[in-house]
C-alpha positions in Angstrom: 78.4 137.9 69.9 79.2 140.9 67.7 82.6 142.6 68.0 80.9 145.7 69.4 80.1 143.7 72.6 76.3 143.4 72.2 74.1 142.8 75.2 70.5 141.7 75.7 68.3 143.7 78.1 65.6 142.1 80.3 62.8 144.1 81.8 61.4 142.3 84.9 58.1 143.9 86.0 57.7 142.1 89.3 55.4 142.3 92.3 57.5 144.6 94.5 59.4 146.5 91.9 60.6 146.9 88.3 64.1 145.8 87.5 66.0 146.2 84.2 69.1 144.2 83.6 71.8 143.9 80.9 73.2 140.5 80.1 76.4 139.9 78.3 77.5 137.1 75.9 78.4 134.8 78.8 74.8 135.2 80.2 76.2 137.2 83.1 74.3 140.2 84.5 76.5 143.3 83.9 74.2 146.1 84.9 70.9 146.6 86.7 68.5 149.4 87.6 65.6 149.1 90.1 62.6 151.0 91.2 60.4 149.9 94.1 56.6 149.6 93.3 53.9 151.0 95.6 51.7 148.4 97.1 48.0 149.4 97.6 45.8 147.5 100.1 42.4 149.3 99.9 40.6 146.5 101.9 41.7 143.4 103.8 42.6 140.7 101.2 42.8 143.3 98.3 46.2 144.0 96.6 46.5 146.6 93.8 49.2 148.2 91.7 49.2 151.4 89.6 49.8 150.3 86.1 51.0 153.8 85.1 53.6 153.6 87.8 54.7 150.2 86.5 55.2 151.7 83.0 57.0 154.8 84.4 59.4 152.5 86.2 60.0 150.5 83.1 60.9 153.6 81.1 63.2 155.0 83.9 65.1 151.7 84.5 65.3 150.9 80.8 66.7 154.4 80.1 69.2 154.1 82.9 70.6 150.8 81.8 70.5 151.6 78.1 72.5 154.8 78.6 75.2 153.0 80.5 75.4 150.3 77.9 75.8 153.0 75.2 78.5 154.7 77.3 80.3 151.3 77.5 80.2 150.8 73.8 77.8 147.9 73.9 75.0 147.4 71.3 71.7 146.2 72.6 70.7 143.3 70.4 67.3 142.5 71.9 64.9 143.0 74.8 63.1 140.4 76.8 60.2 140.9 79.2 59.2 139.0 82.3 56.5 139.8 84.8 54.3 139.0 87.8 52.0 136.6 86.0 48.3 136.6 87.0 48.0 140.3 87.8 45.5 142.0 85.5 45.5 145.4 83.9 42.5 147.0 82.0 43.3 149.9 79.7 41.9 151.8 76.8 43.9 151.1 73.6 42.9 154.4 72.1 44.3 156.5 74.9 46.7 154.2 76.7 45.1 155.1 80.0 44.6 152.4 82.6 40.9 152.1 83.5 41.4 150.9 87.1 44.2 149.9 89.3 45.8 146.5 88.4 44.5 143.6 90.5 47.5 141.8 91.8 47.9 138.0 91.8 47.9 138.0 95.6 44.4 139.6 95.7 41.7 137.5 97.3 38.6 139.5 96.5 37.1 136.9 94.1 37.3 134.0 96.5 33.4 133.8 96.8 33.1 133.7 93.0 35.6 130.9 92.8 33.8 129.0 95.5 30.5 129.4 93.7 32.0 128.0 90.5 33.3 125.0 92.3 29.9 124.5 93.9 28.3 124.6 90.4 30.6 121.8 89.3 32.9 123.6 86.9 36.2 122.6 88.5 36.8 119.4 86.4 36.4 121.3 83.1 38.6 124.1 84.3 41.3 121.6 85.5 41.2 119.7 82.2 41.4 122.7 79.9 43.7 125.0 81.9 45.7 122.8 84.3 44.8 125.3 87.0 42.3 125.3 89.9 39.5 127.7 90.7 41.3 130.1 93.0 41.3 133.9 93.1 45.0 133.8 92.4 44.4 133.5 88.6 43.3 136.2 86.2 39.8 135.4 84.8 37.8 136.2 88.0 39.9 139.3 88.4 38.9 140.4 84.9 35.3 139.5 85.5 35.4 141.6 88.7 36.8 144.6 86.9 34.1 144.3 84.3 31.4 144.1 87.0 32.0 145.6 90.4 35.1 147.4 89.1 33.1 149.5 86.7 35.2 148.8 83.6 33.1 148.9 80.4 33.6 146.2 77.7 34.0 148.7 74.8 35.7 148.1 71.5 39.0 149.6 72.7 39.1 147.6 75.9 42.4 145.8 76.6 42.6 143.1 79.3 46.0 141.7 79.9 48.7 140.6 82.3 51.6 142.9 83.0 53.7 141.6 80.1 51.0 142.6 77.6 50.8 146.1 79.2 54.5 146.5 79.0 54.9 145.1 75.5 52.1 147.2 74.1 53.6 150.4 75.6 57.2 149.5 74.7 56.3 149.0 71.0 54.4 152.2 70.6 51.2 152.1 72.8 48.3 153.9 71.1 50.5 154.6 68.1 50.6 151.0 66.8 51.7 149.1 69.9 51.7 145.3 69.6 48.9 143.8 71.8 50.3 140.4 72.5 51.2 138.0 75.3 52.9 134.6 75.3 51.8 131.1 76.1 53.3 131.0 79.6 51.3 134.1 80.7 48.2 133.0 78.9 48.3 129.7 80.6 47.8 131.5 84.0 44.5 133.2 83.2 42.0 130.4 83.4 41.0 131.4 79.8 43.6 129.5 77.8 43.3 125.9 76.7 46.8 124.5 77.3 46.2 121.4 75.1 44.8 123.4 72.1 47.1 126.3 73.0 44.4 128.9 72.3 41.9 131.1 74.1 38.8 129.1 74.9 35.4 130.3 73.9 33.8 128.0 76.6 36.0 129.5 79.3 35.4 133.0 78.2 31.7 132.5 78.4 32.0 130.7 81.8 33.9 133.7 83.4 32.1 136.4 81.4 35.3 137.7 79.8 35.1 138.9 76.1 38.0 137.2 74.3 38.2 140.1 71.8 39.6 142.1 74.7 42.5 139.7 75.2 45.9 139.9 73.5 47.2 137.7 70.8 49.2 134.7 72.1 52.7 134.5 70.6 55.7 132.2 71.3 57.9 133.0 74.3 60.9 133.3 72.0 60.3 135.2 68.8 60.2 138.8 67.6 57.0 140.6 68.7 57.9 144.1 67.5 60.4 146.9 68.1 60.8 149.6 70.6 59.0 152.8 69.7 57.5 155.9 71.2 58.3 157.3 74.6 60.5 154.4 75.7 62.6 154.6 72.6 63.0 158.3 72.7 64.1 158.2 76.3 66.4 155.3 76.1 67.8 155.6 72.6 66.6 152.1 71.8 64.1 152.9 69.1 64.0 150.0 66.6 65.6 147.4 69.0 63.6 144.2 68.7 61.4 143.0 71.6 61.9 139.2 71.1 61.2 137.3 74.3 58.3 137.1 76.8 57.7 134.7 79.7 56.0 134.8 83.1 58.5 135.1 85.9 58.5 131.5 87.1 58.7 130.0 83.6 61.5 132.5 82.8 63.4 131.3 85.9 63.0 127.7 84.8 64.5 128.6 81.5 67.2 130.8 83.1 68.2 127.9 85.3 68.8 125.8 82.2 66.2 123.2 83.3 65.8 122.2 79.6 65.5 118.4 80.3 62.4 116.8 81.6 62.8 115.9 85.3 64.8 119.1 86.1 63.3 121.4 88.7 63.9 124.8 90.2 62.6 126.8 93.2 62.5 130.6 93.2 62.3 132.3 96.5 60.7 135.6 95.9 57.6 137.4 97.3 56.2 133.9 97.2 58.1 130.7 96.3 57.5 128.7 93.2 58.6 125.2 92.3 58.5 124.2 88.7 59.3 120.7 87.3 59.9 120.3 83.6 57.7 117.5 82.4 58.5 117.7 78.7 56.4 118.1 75.5 53.5 115.9 76.5 50.7 117.4 78.5 50.3 115.4 81.7 47.0 114.6 83.5 46.1 117.1 86.3 48.0 116.4 89.5 46.5 116.7 93.0 47.5 119.9 94.7 49.6 121.1 91.8 49.2 123.2 88.6 50.0 122.3 85.1 51.3 125.1 83.0 53.1 125.9 79.8 56.8 126.1 80.6 57.7 127.8 77.3 57.0 127.9 73.6 60.2 128.5 71.7 58.4 128.7 68.3 60.8 128.3 65.4 63.7 128.3 67.8 63.0 125.2 69.8 63.6 122.3 67.4 61.0 119.6 66.8 59.5 120.0 70.3 59.3 123.8 71.0 56.6 123.5 73.7 57.4 122.1 77.1 55.0 121.8 80.0 55.7 122.0 83.7 54.1 121.0 87.0 54.0 123.9 89.4 53.6 124.4 93.1 52.8 128.0 94.1 53.5 129.2 97.6 52.0 132.6 98.1 54.0 134.1 101.0 57.7 133.5 101.7 59.8 136.6 101.1 56.7 138.6 101.9 56.9 137.0 105.4 60.4 138.4 105.8 59.1 141.8 104.8 56.5 141.4 107.5 59.2 140.8 110.1 60.7 144.1 109.0 57.6 146.3 108.4 55.0 144.6 110.6 56.9 143.5 113.6 60.0 145.7 113.3 62.3 142.9 114.5 64.7 143.4 111.6 65.8 146.7 109.9 66.2 145.2 106.5 65.6 141.9 104.8 69.2 140.8 104.8 69.2 140.7 108.6 66.9 137.8 108.8 69.5 135.1 108.2 72.0 136.3 110.8 69.1 136.8 113.4 67.7 133.3 112.7 71.2 131.8 113.1 71.5 133.1 116.7 69.5 130.1 117.8 70.1 126.4 116.8 66.3 125.9 116.2 63.0 127.6 116.7 62.3 125.7 120.0 59.0 124.5 118.7 57.7 127.8 117.4 56.0 127.4 114.0 55.0 130.3 111.8 52.4 129.6 109.1 52.6 132.7 106.8 49.1 132.3 105.3 48.6 136.1 105.0 46.7 135.7 101.7 45.5 132.1 102.0 47.5 129.0 101.2 48.5 127.9 97.7 49.9 124.5 96.7 49.1 121.9 97.8 46.2 123.2 100.0 44.5 125.8 97.8 42.7 127.4 100.6 42.0 131.1 100.1 40.4 131.3 103.6 43.5 130.1 105.5 45.2 132.8 107.6 48.5 133.2 109.3 49.3 131.6 112.6 52.1 131.5 115.1 52.0 128.5 117.4 54.3 127.0 120.1 55.2 130.3 121.8 56.5 130.2 125.3 57.8 132.9 127.7 61.3 132.1 126.4 60.4 132.8 122.8 62.4 135.7 121.3 62.9 137.6 118.0 65.5 135.0 116.8 63.0 132.1 117.3 60.3 133.9 115.3 62.8 134.8 112.5 64.1 131.2 112.4 60.5 129.9 112.3 59.8 132.2 109.3 62.8 130.9 107.4 61.9 127.3 108.3 58.4 127.9 107.0 59.8 128.6 103.5 61.6 125.3 103.5 58.6 123.4 104.8 56.2 124.9 102.2 58.6 124.0 99.4 58.8 120.5 100.7 55.0 120.2 100.7 55.1 121.1 97.0 57.9 118.7 96.1 56.2 115.9 98.0 53.1 116.4 95.9 55.3 116.4 92.7 56.9 113.1 93.7 53.5 111.6 94.4 52.2 112.8 91.0 55.2 111.6 88.9 56.3 108.6 90.9 59.9 109.9 90.6 61.7 111.7 93.4 63.9 114.7 92.6 67.6 114.1 92.3 68.6 117.8 92.8 66.9 121.2 92.8 68.2 124.5 91.5 67.4 127.5 93.8 67.3 131.2 92.9 65.5 134.4 93.9 66.4 137.0 96.6 66.3 134.6 99.6 68.6 132.1 97.8 71.5 134.1 99.0 70.7 132.9 102.5 72.9 129.8 103.2 70.7 128.9 106.2 67.7 128.6 104.0 69.5 126.4 101.4 70.7 124.1 104.2 67.2 123.8 105.7 65.8 123.1 102.2 68.4 120.4 101.6 67.6 118.8 104.9 63.8 118.8 104.2 64.1 117.5 100.6 67.0 115.2 101.3 68.6 116.2 98.0 71.3 118.7 97.0 70.2 122.3 96.6 72.3 124.3 94.1 72.5 128.0 93.8 73.8 129.4 90.4 76.3 132.1 90.0 73.6 134.5 89.1 70.4 134.4 91.2 68.7 136.8 88.8 67.5 133.9 86.8 64.0 135.3 86.1 65.5 138.2 84.2 68.2 135.9 82.8 65.5 133.7 81.3 63.7 136.6 79.7 67.0 137.8 78.2 68.1 134.5 76.9 64.7 133.8 75.3 65.1 137.1 73.5 68.7 136.4 72.6 67.8 133.0 71.3 65.2 134.5 69.0 67.8 137.0 67.6 70.6 134.4 67.2 72.7 135.7 70.1 72.8 132.2 71.6 71.8 128.6 70.7 70.2 126.2 73.1 73.5 124.3 73.3 75.2 127.6 74.2 72.7 128.3 77.0 73.1 124.9 78.6 76.9 125.4 78.8 76.6 128.9 80.3 74.9 127.8 83.5 77.3 127.5 86.4 76.8 126.6 90.1 77.9 129.0 92.9 77.1 127.0 96.0 75.7 123.5 96.8 74.1 122.4 100.1 73.7 118.7 100.8 71.5 117.2 103.6 73.1 117.6 107.0 70.3 116.0 109.0 68.7 112.6 108.8 65.3 112.1 107.3 63.9 111.2 110.7 65.1 114.6 112.2 63.8 116.5 109.2 60.4 114.7 109.4 60.0 115.8 113.1 60.0 119.5 112.2 57.9 118.9 109.2 55.2 117.0 111.2 54.9 120.0 113.6 54.6 122.3 110.6 51.7 120.2 109.2 50.0 120.3 112.6 50.2 124.1 112.6 48.9 124.3 109.0 45.8 122.4 110.0 45.1 125.2 112.6 45.3 127.9 109.9 43.0 126.3 107.3 39.6 127.8 106.6 40.1 130.4 109.4 38.4 133.2 107.5 35.8 131.0 105.7 32.4 132.8 105.6 30.6 129.9 107.4 33.5 129.4 109.9 
């Protein structure tokens, strides 16, 4: 690093809030600012965000961190961006105004459209080209809804993008010359991007009714996109600083966890939980119950094989279930209380919570599943419910890992864990018991932002890949404390409960 103690800033525009972090030359987080994001639920199954609020939070948190870095005498060498991935924003490039609320990845309003496309026989083509499934989780049907029922007009200045594209465009100048770009990791979550050809697909654009001219240019995840300009630069004092890294939150976490070698895997416990397995530079065949996605494209900074792919299992509700315990049931005052409450009892005494509040993701892919609590007796108390929620996180991740093992034929040797709930030792122990492998938490659980920062720093010569591999350090490791037989008993009950939640809200059910 330069003598003036340069740092790299990461902007993490997530589902529940916007976080801006500064990362030093040891890849340690040295500063953070956060603003909570308003959640809008206009109808059952609908989830929306205000894109203008997201951008305002980006400016505020970026300014706060940048000023403290300046006061500390640190030069900002680059900025990286990471984001909630499938969420869609429509805006007017001539004015910079959002044309509707952002439709969030959790939103289920397009489930009937997805079911109709499956019925029409389009799933094999979609699977082959995108590595995804026909589920309202992904962006294309959200875009189509905005262009239809949402009332957005497909004019010449229409921009349709994921949150990273919205932030990048605004950060680099907005209507006054902002860069309209995304990266391959985010593009690969839209149902419009051919992950073999690594390009927007005319065939898919026609299938979903989305004009490709309204989509951003796809760039590498590591590489200079532009420079800070306009309102953000004036407010933060960062005008001219390069914006040099972009990745969707889960791929950024895989990179931030230094899972650079095929066969390495991570789980991020956030609003949902996401398991990604690095499968290397060769695109695998679609795997039952799982997604195939671009892990990263390092462009000219990734050696002879800059593009890696990943198998992914997406669990929609994990941390959000803890929020439900707080906000919906009121049995905890803040999220940090769930672990101590759950530890008051040795087990859930047969209570199982299936947190299918917005359907079930991998490996079930059932948008009509709904939440369930089974096994309640007169002796069930708040601690049992809390423990069952924590157990549900470990069970859902096991379902995903079991599917990955079936697809690859190779069991995991270890898994890296991060995200907010990774601070919970009980969860890590339950996870180790269910997977029967060590679960390792790194010294920094802010690996999503760390991935975005290191992708940007890699592009600007702050670090090399060898540097980054050596900067990852373990903080805690949990090894299996129960036998496979004991773990399987709880998991079997979990699977029985899942069967009761499937197709609960199906139109014909």
